[in-house]
C-alpha positions as CSV (number, residue, x, y, z in Angstrom):
1,M,35.7,-36.2,-65.8
2,R,35.1,-34.7,-62.6
3,Q,32.6,-37.0,-61.8
4,N,35.8,-39.4,-62.4
5,G,37.8,-37.3,-60.2
6,I,35.3,-37.3,-57.9
7,Y,35.1,-41.3,-57.9
8,V,38.8,-41.9,-57.7
9,I,39.1,-40.2,-54.6
10,L,36.4,-41.1,-52.5
11,L,37.7,-45.1,-53.6
12,I,41.1,-43.6,-52.8
13,A,39.2,-42.2,-48.8
14,V,37.5,-45.7,-48.9
15,A,41.2,-47.4,-49.5
16,L,42.8,-45.8,-46.5
17,G,39.8,-45.7,-44.1
18,G,40.1,-49.9,-44.2
19,C,43.6,-50.0,-43.3
20,N,43.8,-47.8,-40.7
21,S,41.6,-50.1,-38.3
22,T,42.3,-50.4,-34.5
23,P,43.4,-53.9,-33.6
24,S,40.3,-55.6,-31.6
25,L,40.8,-56.0,-27.6
26,P,39.6,-59.0,-26.4
27,A,38.3,-58.7,-22.6
28,D,41.1,-61.2,-21.9
29,Q,44.1,-59.9,-23.8
30,G,43.8,-56.7,-22.4
31,Q,44.0,-57.5,-18.6
32,S,46.8,-59.4,-19.4
33,I,48.1,-56.2,-20.9
34,A,47.4,-54.0,-17.9
35,E,48.8,-57.1,-15.7
36,A,52.4,-57.6,-17.2
37,F,52.6,-53.5,-17.0
38,L,51.8,-53.4,-13.7
39,N,53.8,-56.7,-12.8
40,D,57.0,-55.2,-14.1
41,I,56.6,-52.3,-11.9
42,R,56.4,-54.3,-8.9
43,S,59.4,-56.4,-9.4
44,G,61.2,-53.2,-10.2
45,K,61.7,-53.4,-14.0
46,V,60.3,-50.0,-14.1
47,D,61.9,-49.3,-17.1
48,N,60.5,-51.9,-18.8
49,A,56.7,-51.0,-18.2
50,W,57.8,-47.3,-18.7
51,Q,58.8,-49.1,-23.0
52,E,55.7,-50.7,-22.8
53,T,53.9,-47.1,-22.8
54,T,52.2,-44.7,-26.2
55,P,54.4,-42.3,-27.7
56,E,51.5,-40.1,-26.1
57,F,53.3,-41.7,-22.4
58,K,56.3,-41.1,-23.2
59,S,55.6,-37.4,-24.2
60,L,54.1,-36.3,-21.1
61,M,55.7,-38.5,-18.5
62,G,59.3,-39.5,-19.5
63,K,61.6,-41.8,-17.8
64,E,62.8,-39.9,-14.6
65,A,59.2,-38.8,-13.8
66,F,58.2,-41.8,-14.9
67,R,60.3,-43.0,-12.2
68,D,59.5,-41.0,-10.1
69,Y,55.5,-41.6,-9.8
70,V,56.0,-44.8,-9.4
71,K,58.8,-43.9,-6.0
72,R,56.1,-42.3,-4.7
73,R,52.9,-44.7,-5.1
74,P,54.6,-47.9,-2.8
75,A,51.1,-49.5,-3.1
76,L,52.0,-49.9,-6.8
77,K,55.4,-51.9,-5.7
78,S,52.8,-54.7,-3.9
79,E,49.9,-57.4,-5.3
80,T,47.8,-55.7,-6.7
81,K,43.7,-56.9,-7.4
82,F,41.5,-56.8,-10.9
83,E,38.5,-55.0,-10.2
84,S,36.9,-54.5,-13.8
85,A,37.2,-53.7,-17.2
86,K,34.9,-51.9,-19.7
87,P,35.4,-49.5,-22.8
88,N,35.8,-45.3,-21.8
89,Q,33.3,-43.2,-23.5
90,S,34.3,-40.2,-22.2
91,S,36.6,-39.3,-24.9
92,T,38.0,-39.3,-28.2
93,M,40.6,-42.0,-28.5
94,K,40.0,-45.4,-28.0
95,L,40.3,-46.2,-24.7
96,V,40.2,-49.3,-22.7
97,E,39.8,-49.2,-18.5
98,F,41.5,-51.3,-16.6
99,Q,40.4,-51.3,-12.7
100,F,42.8,-52.9,-9.9
101,S,43.1,-52.3,-6.3
102,A,46.1,-52.8,-4.1
103,D,45.9,-53.0,-0.6
104,K,48.9,-52.1,0.9
105,P,50.5,-50.2,2.6
106,K,47.8,-48.6,2.4
107,P,44.1,-49.0,0.2
108,L,44.8,-48.2,-3.7
109,K,42.4,-47.9,-6.6
110,I,44.6,-48.6,-9.8
111,T,43.2,-47.1,-13.5
112,V,45.7,-48.5,-16.5
113,M,44.4,-47.6,-19.4
114,L,45.4,-49.0,-22.6
115,S,44.9,-47.3,-26.3
116,P,46.0,-49.5,-29.5
117,S,49.4,-47.6,-30.8
118,E,51.9,-50.0,-33.1
119,N,49.9,-52.0,-34.5
120,T,48.9,-52.7,-31.1
121,W,47.5,-52.3,-27.9
122,R,50.2,-49.9,-24.8
123,V,49.3,-47.9,-21.6
124,E,48.1,-44.8,-22.5
125,R,47.2,-43.5,-19.2
126,L,48.5,-44.9,-15.2
127,V,45.8,-43.2,-12.6
128,A,47.2,-44.9,-8.7
129,D,45.4,-42.7,-6.4
Protein backbone atom coordinates (compact mmCIF):
# COMPACT_ATOMS: atom_id res chain seq x y z
CA MET A 1 0.00 0.00 0.00
CA ARG A 2 2.80 2.42 0.90
CA GLN A 3 4.45 1.84 -2.49
CA ASN A 4 1.23 2.79 -4.27
CA GLY A 5 1.12 6.08 -2.34
CA ILE A 6 4.70 6.88 -3.27
CA TYR A 7 3.96 5.96 -6.88
CA VAL A 8 0.95 8.33 -6.97
CA ILE A 9 2.97 11.19 -5.46
CA LEU A 10 5.76 10.62 -7.98
CA LEU A 11 3.26 10.52 -10.85
CA ILE A 12 1.68 13.82 -9.72
CA ALA A 13 5.10 15.48 -9.39
CA VAL A 14 6.09 14.42 -12.91
CA ALA A 15 2.76 15.60 -14.33
CA LEU A 16 2.99 18.99 -12.63
CA GLY A 17 6.60 19.41 -13.66
CA GLY A 18 5.59 18.97 -17.30
CA CYS A 19 2.87 21.60 -16.99
CA ASN A 20 5.25 24.20 -15.66
CA SER A 21 7.61 24.31 -18.62
CA THR A 22 9.30 27.55 -19.60
CA PRO A 23 8.36 28.91 -23.02
CA SER A 24 11.27 28.76 -25.44
CA LEU A 25 12.75 31.99 -26.72
CA PRO A 26 14.20 32.03 -30.22
CA ALA A 27 16.98 34.64 -30.42
CA ASP A 28 15.21 36.77 -33.03
CA GLN A 29 11.96 36.80 -31.04
CA GLY A 30 13.81 37.86 -27.90
CA GLN A 31 15.62 40.59 -29.79
CA SER A 32 12.26 41.82 -31.13
CA ILE A 33 10.81 41.94 -27.60
CA ALA A 34 13.83 43.87 -26.26
CA GLU A 35 13.81 46.26 -29.23
CA ALA A 36 10.06 46.91 -28.89
CA PHE A 37 10.63 47.74 -25.21
CA LEU A 38 13.40 50.21 -26.08
CA ASN A 39 11.34 51.66 -28.95
CA ASP A 40 8.47 52.37 -26.54
CA ILE A 41 10.89 54.23 -24.29
CA ARG A 42 12.42 56.15 -27.19
CA SER A 43 9.02 57.20 -28.54
CA GLY A 44 7.91 58.48 -25.13
CA LYS A 45 5.64 55.52 -24.31
CA VAL A 46 7.40 54.86 -21.01
CA ASP A 47 4.23 53.59 -19.31
CA ASN A 48 3.69 51.08 -22.14
CA ALA A 49 7.28 49.88 -21.73
CA TRP A 50 6.80 49.48 -17.98
CA GLN A 51 3.68 47.35 -18.63
CA GLU A 52 5.87 44.88 -20.57
CA THR A 53 8.03 44.11 -17.53
CA THR A 54 7.77 41.20 -15.12
CA PRO A 55 5.92 41.48 -11.80
CA GLU A 56 9.33 41.32 -10.06
CA PHE A 57 10.59 44.29 -12.09
CA LYS A 58 7.44 46.24 -11.20
CA SER A 59 7.78 45.45 -7.51
CA LEU A 60 11.41 46.61 -7.47
CA MET A 61 10.89 49.66 -9.67
CA GLY A 62 7.50 51.28 -9.54
CA LYS A 63 6.16 53.24 -12.49
CA GLU A 64 7.31 56.63 -11.12
CA ALA A 65 10.79 55.30 -10.38
CA PHE A 66 10.96 53.84 -13.91
CA ARG A 67 9.91 57.18 -15.43
CA ASP A 68 12.64 58.88 -13.40
CA TYR A 69 15.23 56.25 -14.42
CA VAL A 70 14.45 56.87 -18.10
CA LYS A 71 14.45 60.66 -17.65
CA ARG A 72 17.95 60.56 -16.09
CA ARG A 73 19.30 58.58 -19.06
CA PRO A 74 18.75 60.65 -22.21
CA ALA A 75 20.57 58.05 -24.33
CA LEU A 76 17.52 55.79 -23.90
CA LYS A 77 15.68 58.34 -26.07
CA SER A 78 18.19 57.99 -28.93
CA GLU A 79 18.59 55.29 -31.57
CA THR A 80 20.03 52.05 -30.23
CA LYS A 81 22.15 49.49 -32.00
CA PHE A 82 21.85 45.77 -31.25
CA GLU A 83 25.19 44.31 -30.14
CA SER A 84 24.65 40.76 -28.84
CA ALA A 85 22.39 38.22 -27.15
CA LYS A 86 23.30 35.44 -24.74
CA PRO A 87 21.80 33.38 -21.93
CA ASN A 88 22.72 34.76 -18.53
CA GLN A 89 24.45 31.93 -16.70
CA SER A 90 25.22 33.85 -13.50
CA SER A 91 21.67 33.75 -12.23
CA THR A 92 19.50 31.03 -10.77
CA MET A 93 16.68 32.47 -12.90
CA LYS A 94 16.38 31.70 -16.59
CA LEU A 95 17.37 35.00 -18.21
CA VAL A 96 18.41 35.99 -21.71
CA GLU A 97 20.57 39.10 -21.95
CA PHE A 98 20.45 41.50 -24.89
CA GLN A 99 23.13 44.15 -25.29
CA PHE A 100 22.53 47.41 -27.14
CA SER A 101 24.51 50.60 -27.52
CA ALA A 102 23.53 54.23 -27.99
CA ASP A 103 25.89 56.98 -29.11
CA LYS A 104 24.00 60.13 -28.16
CA PRO A 105 24.28 62.26 -26.17
CA LYS A 106 27.27 60.17 -25.06
CA PRO A 107 28.11 56.47 -25.61
CA LEU A 108 26.02 54.20 -23.44
CA LYS A 109 25.77 50.43 -23.01
CA ILE A 110 22.21 49.18 -22.52
CA THR A 111 21.35 45.73 -21.19
CA VAL A 112 17.83 44.34 -21.40
CA MET A 113 17.27 40.99 -19.69
CA LEU A 114 14.21 38.92 -20.49
CA SER A 115 12.67 36.30 -18.24
CA PRO A 116 9.73 33.94 -18.73
CA SER A 117 6.63 35.39 -17.10
CA GLU A 118 2.96 34.57 -17.54
CA ASN A 119 3.56 32.18 -20.50
CA THR A 120 5.59 34.76 -22.40
CA TRP A 121 8.89 36.58 -22.07
CA ARG A 122 9.02 39.98 -20.39
CA VAL A 123 11.67 42.48 -19.37
CA GLU A 124 13.17 41.46 -16.04
CA ARG A 125 15.97 44.00 -15.90
CA LEU A 126 17.11 47.20 -17.62
CA VAL A 127 20.59 48.54 -17.06
CA ALA A 128 21.78 51.66 -18.87
CA ASP A 129 25.37 52.57 -17.95
